[in-house]
N, C-alpha and C positions, 0 to 999 in steps of 0.2 A: 064336610063341605069344602070344596076346592077353594084355595086362596085366590082372591081376585088379583089379577095382574095389574100392577101400577104402570101408568104412563111414564115413559122415560123422562128424566129431568132435563130441562133445556140448558144444561150447563155451558155449552159452547155459545148458544144464542145469548144467554145472559152476559157472557163475557164481552161480546161485541157491543151490546147495549150499554154496558158499563163504560166501555171506551168512548162511546158517543157522549155519554152523560158527563164525562170529564171536560168536554168542550161546551156542551149545550145545557148542562144542568137538567132540570126537570121539564124542559120544553118538550112538548109532545110532537113527534115528527109526523109528517104524512107517511103512511106506510101502505105499501102495495104488496099483495100476495096473489099468486095465480089462483083463478077460480077452481081449476082442477090441478092438484099437485102432481108432480112428475111420477111419484110413486103409485098414483092411481091412473096413470095413462096420459096425463097432461103433457103439453109440449114445452112448458117453461121449467127449466131445471132448478132455478133458484127458488128457495122457500119464501123469500121476501126481500124487499128493498125499502129502506127507510130514507126519507128525504128531509133534511133540515134547512131552515132559512138562516144563512150565515150573513152577518152584516159588515164584516171587515175583510175585504170589500163585499158588497152585496152580491150574493150568489146562492144557488141551490147546491147542497152537498148531499149526493146520493151515496148510500152505503149498502152493500149487498150482504145477504145471509144465505150461505149455501155452498161455498167452495170449501169451507172448513167443516168440521164435525160439530153440528149444532146440539146434538143430544149425547148419547153414550158413545164411548170410544169404540171404533170399529176397525181402524187401520192398525197395522202391526208396529209402526214407528211411534213410540211414546213421546218423542220430542216434537213432532209436527202434527198439527190437527188437519186431517184431510189433505187437501192440496197445499196447505200451509199459507194460504192467503185469502183475503177478501178484496173485492174491487171497490174503489170509490171514484167519484166523478164530481167535479165542481163546475157548474155552469153559471155564467153571469146572469143576473136578473135585474130587471128594472124595478123601481120603487112601486110601480103600479101592478106588478105581477103578484096576484093573490095566490095562485096555484102553480106548482112546478109543471113544466111541460112533460108530456108522457113519452116523447120519443127516446130519451135516454134509457127508459125501462126496456124498450125493445133492443137497444144497443147492448145493454148489459146481459139480457137473456140470450142474445145471439152469441156473445162471447162465451157464455156459460155452455151453450150447446157445443161450441168448438172444443172447450176444455174437456167436457164429459165424453165427447165422442172420440177425441184424439188421445186423451190422457196427458196432453201437454199443458203446462201451466204458464202463468205470467209472473214476471218479477221485474223490479226496476232495471232499466237498461234495454228492455225489449221494445220492439216497435211492430206495427201492423198496419197494412193499408185497409181502407174501408171499401175498396172496389166501387168507388163513387163518392158522393158527398157524405160527410159524417152524419148530417141530418137530411134525409132524402127530400123532405118537403120544405126545406129552408134555403134561403140564399146564403151561401157560405163558400169560402175557398178552402175550408178544412176537409181534407180527403184521407187523412191517416191519423194514427195515434202513437204517442209515446207512452211508456209506462214508467212511472217514477214512484218513489216512496211518498206516501201522503205526509206532508210536513207536520200536520197536527196530530195524526193518529199513530203513525210509526208502526211499532211492533208490540204485540201483547203476548203474555203467557196465559194460557187457559188450562183448565183441568185436562183438556184433551191434547195439549201441546201448543206449539208456537203458531201465531197467526200474524202475518204481515199485511198491512193495508197498502195495496198497490193502486195508485191513482192513474186514471186515464187522462191524457192531455191531448187535445185536438191540435193537429199541425197541418200545414199546407203541403202540396205536392213537392215544391222545391225544397222545403225544409226536410221532408222525408228523404229526398234524394241526397241532401247534404249529409245526413247521418251515415250514408254509405261511404262517402268520401272522408268522413271524419269520425264522429261518435255520437251515440244517443245522449250520453252523459254531457258531452260538450254542448250540444244544442239545448238540452234541458237547463244547463247552467246559465246560458245566455238568455233564454226565455224568462228565467226566474229573476234576472236582474231588475226587471220592471214589474214582475208579477210573482212575488215570493210564494204564494199558495197555488200557483199553476192553475188559476181559474181559466176555463175555456170560454172564449168569447167568439161567437159564431161569425161576427162581421169583421173580425180583425184581418189585417193583411199580413203577408209574410214578413218575418223579421229581416229578411234580405232586402226588403224595400226601404229599410232605414239605412242610409249611406254610412253613418257612423258605426252602427252595429255590424253591417255587412263587411266593412273594412277590418274590424276586429276579428270577425269570424274567419275571413280569408287568410289573415296572418296566422291564425292558429291552425287552420287546415294545412297550409303549406309547411308549417313547422312540425305538426304532429302526425299528419297522414291519417289513415283509417285504422281504427282498432277493432274492426269487424273481421275477426279471423275465420269465422264460419258463417255460412248462410245455408238455409235449409230449402230443399226443393223436393216436392213430392213427385216431380217428373224428372228423375235423374237415373240414368243407368249407363253402363259402359260394357264393352266387350273387346277382346283383343285376340289377335293371332300372333304368330311368331314375329311378324314385322310391321303390323298395322294395328291401330287402335281406333275405336269409334266411341265418341261420347254423345249421348242422347240427353237433351234437356228441353224442358217446356219453354215456349215462347215468352210466357209471362215473367220468367226469371232472367231473361237475357240482359236487359238494361241494367238491373241491379248488379249482376255479376260483372259486367264490363266496368261499371263505376268503381266497384271495390277492387278489382284487379288493378286498375289504373292508379288507385290510391294506396295500394299495399306493396306490390312487387317493386316499384321504384325505390321504396324505403327499405328494401331488403327483407320484407315480411312475406311469409307464406300465406296461402288462402285456400280454404277447403269449402267445397260444395258438398253438403251432406244430403244424401237421398234416404229413402226408406231402408234400403239394404246395402247400398254401395256408396262410395264417396270418391270425389275427384280432388286431388291435392296438387295445387299449382305452386311451383317452387322457383324462385329467381335463380338464375345461373348463367353461365357463359355459353353453353351449347345445348341445343334442343335434343331432348331424349325423354323416354318414359319407361317406367317399370311398374310392375304390379305385385301386390302382396295381399292375399286374402281378398277382401272386398274393396281394396283401395287401388287406384291408379294414380301414380305421382308423375306429373308432367313438368319437367324442367323447361322454363320459359325464358329465354334470353330477351334482351330489350327489343330487338327487331321483331321477334315473334309476338311479344306483348303489343307492340304498336300495331301490327297487322291484325291481331285478334281483336283488339278493342275498336279498331276502325271498321272491320269487316263483318263482325258477328252481329246479326240483326234479329229482331223478334218476329221473323217471318219464316214459315216452314220451309225446309230445304236442307241440303247438305253444304257445308262450308269447308273449304280447303285453303290452307295458308302456306306459301312457299317456305316460310321460316319454321314451320312445324310440319315437315313433309310427311311424317308417318302417322299423323293424327287427323281424323275427320270429325267435325262437329255436326250433328244432325239436330235441327230445331223442329220440334213437333208442336202442334196447336195445344193451347191450354183452355179448358172450359172453366169459366167462373160460375159458381152456383149461388143460389140465394142463401139466406141465413139458416134455412133448415137443411141445407146440403142436398136439396132434391132437384130444383128447377135450374136449368142452365140459363143464365141471364146474359152471358157474353162469351164469345170465342175469340181468343187472341192468337194471331198467327195464321 
């Protein structure tokens, strides 16, 4: 008689649950699992999401299961489990809230679709726009996300390797723009002064509306400049002849590129726009010039060229020429923003 095959042991799953139990003890969480698992054709990649009621301060704590290896080891790196992280999210709750709201479940599953489709992962210091409000059916000024280390859960070692708990923090548009001029770590540190667990409150206003905090931030921005050395654009390419170069970039990326250029080059720092296969490397210098090597074009950008570039480059389709960069043309092309499934175009920029 053939030996009956045993179900795989949930060793990775149990390690996540054990990390939660260190905070919440034997409290039973609300747990949500997709009706149809992804392995059977379902559209939700995560195997599950547990939600705990935390009382200090009062908030819902969402914890994912699925970015790491929940059962037997499958990846080749023994030191890291799967993508090496799980996501968490802390959402403020009122005393009368008996059940956690469902919209963060959709948010977390949408982020999982992005990770599993692109192969890219999240870690502390990353940021991401929501292409709209963080909670589509709620009144909120939060339109983007920071990723920080979960202050209570940190990092664990599992039989399948290391797992870091990376927490989502909702931020406003002007806070997101601030990170380009400064740093995600800088903004996170300021937000945590009054909110150590980084609990997201949908109805909060921007930290820049607080005159005292805004003054502290501006002092640090002026002193520190931007630490964002690289930005990624899925719409980036360049081509060059013997005497001219053309850089093509999507309209959705223009405003962020301009902000970072203005906050890095005056501090003597380089800046890279990384595309799928090529990259554009801006270098501060005394005279305008460019050179190519492999998939990289390096553009030396003196102060007068930087000023013209930052003032004149707009998120509108068309070709842009600047006298101080006489041999470089920038072509801005439209960007299509798609829904969480990556299928339907919901907005065209440019």
